C-alpha positions as CSV (number, residue, x, y, z in Angstrom):
1,X,-82.4,20.0,-53.5
2,X,-85.7,18.6,-52.3
3,X,-87.4,16.3,-54.8
4,X,-90.7,17.1,-56.2
5,X,-93.7,15.0,-55.1
6,X,-94.0,12.0,-57.4
7,X,-96.9,11.8,-59.9
8,X,-98.9,8.6,-59.3
9,X,-101.4,9.1,-62.1
10,X,-101.3,8.4,-65.8
11,X,-101.1,10.9,-68.6
12,X,-104.8,10.4,-69.2
13,X,-105.6,11.7,-65.7
14,X,-104.9,15.2,-67.0
15,X,-107.8,17.3,-68.2
16,X,-108.5,17.2,-71.9
17,X,-106.8,20.0,-73.8
18,X,-104.2,20.5,-71.0
19,X,-100.9,21.8,-72.6
20,X,-97.6,22.7,-70.9
21,X,-95.4,24.7,-73.2
22,X,-93.7,27.4,-71.1
23,X,-91.5,30.0,-72.8
24,X,-87.8,30.4,-71.9
25,X,-88.3,33.4,-69.7
26,X,-90.9,31.6,-67.6
27,X,-88.7,28.5,-67.2
28,X,-86.0,30.8,-65.7
29,X,-88.0,33.4,-63.8
30,X,-90.8,31.3,-62.5
31,X,-89.6,27.7,-62.2
32,X,-85.9,27.7,-61.9
33,X,-85.7,30.6,-59.4
34,X,-88.3,29.0,-57.2
35,X,-86.6,25.6,-56.9
36,X,-83.7,26.6,-54.5
37,X,-86.2,28.5,-52.2
38,X,-88.3,25.3,-51.7
39,X,-91.4,27.0,-53.1
40,X,-93.9,24.6,-54.4
41,X,-94.5,24.7,-58.1
42,X,-98.0,24.9,-59.4
43,X,-99.7,21.6,-58.9
44,X,-100.3,20.7,-62.5
45,X,-96.9,22.0,-63.6
46,X,-95.0,20.2,-60.9
47,X,-95.8,16.8,-62.5
48,X,-93.6,17.6,-65.4
49,X,-90.4,18.6,-63.5
50,X,-88.0,15.8,-62.4
51,X,-84.8,15.7,-60.3
52,X,-82.1,13.7,-62.0
53,X,-78.5,13.7,-63.2
54,X,-79.0,14.3,-66.9
55,X,-75.5,12.7,-67.6
56,X,-76.3,9.4,-65.8
57,X,-77.9,7.8,-68.8
58,X,-78.7,8.3,-72.5
59,X,-81.7,10.5,-73.1
60,X,-84.0,7.6,-74.1
61,X,-83.3,5.8,-70.9
62,X,-83.4,9.0,-68.8
63,X,-86.9,9.9,-70.1
64,X,-88.3,6.4,-70.4
65,X,-90.1,6.2,-67.1
66,X,-90.8,9.9,-66.6
67,X,-93.8,11.9,-67.6
68,X,-93.4,14.3,-70.5
69,X,-95.0,17.6,-70.7
70,X,-98.2,17.5,-72.9
71,X,-97.8,19.6,-76.0
72,X,-99.1,20.0,-79.6
73,X,-97.9,17.6,-82.3
74,X,-96.0,20.5,-83.8
75,X,-94.1,21.2,-80.5
76,X,-93.4,17.5,-79.8
77,X,-92.7,16.0,-76.4
78,X,-90.4,17.6,-73.8
79,X,-89.0,16.5,-70.4
80,X,-87.8,19.0,-67.8
81,X,-85.1,18.2,-65.3
82,X,-83.6,20.1,-62.3
83,X,-79.9,19.1,-62.1
84,X,-76.5,20.6,-61.2
85,X,-74.2,21.9,-63.9
86,X,-71.3,19.7,-64.7
87,X,-67.9,20.8,-65.9
88,X,-67.7,20.7,-69.7
89,X,-64.7,19.3,-71.6
90,X,-63.5,21.4,-74.5
91,X,-62.0,20.3,-77.8
92,X,-61.7,22.3,-80.9
93,X,-64.8,24.5,-81.3
94,X,-67.1,22.2,-79.2
95,X,-67.8,21.5,-75.6
96,X,-68.7,18.0,-74.3
97,X,-70.7,16.5,-71.5
98,X,-70.0,12.7,-71.1
99,X,-73.0,10.5,-70.6
100,X,-73.1,7.4,-68.5
101,X,-70.3,4.9,-68.9
102,X,-69.1,6.4,-72.2
103,X,-72.5,5.8,-73.7
104,X,-72.4,9.1,-75.6
105,X,-72.0,12.8,-75.3
106,X,-74.0,16.0,-75.2
107,X,-72.3,18.4,-77.6
108,X,-72.5,22.2,-77.8
109,X,-70.6,24.9,-79.7
110,X,-68.2,27.1,-77.8
111,X,-69.9,30.2,-79.0
112,X,-71.4,30.9,-75.5
113,X,-74.9,30.8,-74.2
114,X,-77.8,32.8,-75.5
115,X,-79.1,35.6,-73.3
116,X,-82.8,35.3,-72.3
117,X,-84.8,38.5,-71.8
118,X,-88.2,39.0,-70.3
119,X,-91.0,41.0,-71.9
120,X,-89.5,44.3,-70.7
121,X,-86.1,43.6,-72.2
122,X,-84.5,42.7,-68.8
123,X,-82.0,39.8,-68.7
124,X,-83.4,36.9,-66.6
125,X,-80.7,34.3,-67.5
126,X,-79.2,32.3,-70.3
127,X,-79.7,29.2,-72.3
128,X,-77.4,26.9,-74.2
129,X,-78.3,24.3,-76.8
130,X,-76.9,20.7,-76.9
131,X,-77.3,17.8,-79.3
132,X,-76.8,14.2,-78.3
133,X,-74.4,11.9,-80.0
134,X,-74.4,8.2,-79.1
135,X,-71.2,6.2,-78.7
136,X,-71.5,4.8,-82.2
137,X,-71.1,8.3,-83.5
138,X,-74.4,8.3,-85.4
139,X,-76.7,11.2,-85.3
140,X,-79.6,11.2,-83.0
141,X,-82.9,13.1,-82.7
142,X,-82.3,14.1,-79.1
143,X,-81.7,17.7,-78.0
144,X,-81.3,19.6,-74.8
145,X,-81.5,23.2,-73.7
146,X,-79.8,24.1,-70.5
147,X,-81.2,27.1,-68.6
148,X,-79.3,29.0,-65.9
149,X,-79.9,32.2,-63.9
150,X,-77.3,34.9,-63.6
151,X,-76.6,34.9,-59.9
152,X,-73.2,33.1,-60.2
153,X,-69.7,34.4,-60.8
154,X,-69.3,35.3,-64.5
155,X,-65.8,33.7,-64.4
156,X,-67.2,30.3,-63.7
157,X,-70.5,29.6,-65.4
158,X,-70.8,26.1,-63.9
159,X,-70.6,27.2,-60.3
160,X,-72.5,29.6,-58.0
161,X,-71.0,32.4,-56.1
162,X,-70.3,30.2,-53.1
163,X,-68.4,27.6,-55.1
164,X,-71.3,25.1,-55.2
165,X,-72.3,23.4,-58.4
166,X,-74.8,25.6,-60.1
167,X,-78.5,24.5,-60.2
168,X,-79.8,24.5,-63.8
169,X,-83.0,23.4,-65.6
170,X,-82.7,21.2,-68.6
171,X,-85.3,20.8,-71.3
172,X,-84.7,17.5,-73.1
173,X,-86.7,16.7,-76.2
174,X,-86.8,14.5,-79.3
175,X,-87.4,15.9,-82.7
176,X,-91.1,15.8,-83.6
177,X,-90.0,14.1,-86.8
178,X,-88.9,11.0,-84.9
179,X,-91.3,8.5,-83.3
180,X,-88.8,5.9,-82.2
181,X,-86.4,5.5,-79.4
182,X,-82.6,5.5,-79.9
183,X,-82.6,1.7,-79.4
184,X,-84.7,1.3,-82.5
185,X,-88.0,0.4,-80.8
186,X,-91.1,2.3,-81.9
187,X,-92.8,4.6,-79.5
188,X,-96.5,4.8,-80.3
189,X,-98.2,8.2,-79.9
190,X,-101.8,8.5,-78.9
191,X,-103.6,11.7,-80.0
192,X,-105.8,13.2,-77.3
193,X,-108.4,15.6,-78.7
194,X,-110.5,18.3,-77.2
195,X,-112.7,20.9,-78.8
196,X,-109.9,23.4,-78.9
197,X,-106.6,21.5,-79.1
198,X,-104.8,18.3,-79.7
199,X,-101.6,17.0,-78.1
200,X,-99.7,13.7,-78.1
201,X,-98.8,11.5,-75.2
202,X,-96.9,8.2,-75.1
203,X,-98.7,4.9,-74.8
204,X,-97.0,2.8,-72.1
């Protein structure tokens, strides 16, 4: 998949009051469906989508040098990644995605994905929630939602109809309650205000 053009500016190059909080149906129908066709994403939105293997590193490392989507304090910060679905390991009532060199795992319940409908009640895809657990088995404040369209074989949710690994869109976010990285270092948040809104961006 072709990488998106890099963003060379800083978060403060964005216009005051700019927010990017797409709903699930738009992530599927507008952004994920456009990626395989090579269509360019909207200029401003394209800055917040990254190409990466979400299992290559723990979420704090993965998101550390990538621009988050600006959002309200209530919504918290989110990072969006195009990646290819990886085969999940099942044990008991959970499914696992191993991260890095046994650094941790993304966990999800085996209850299946949630169906996503558009405004007219038509199915546009599915989403599945994950939580991150570090190697030390302590809880973390990192979560992920994996979005996939419905063009693949129903018998293999991780592969497309031609047998290729399925392209998915992952939204990774940290609970708004937490203002620290998983390594214990504090991440300062700088409020950026406009006449109509307020959102938070990291200070690098």
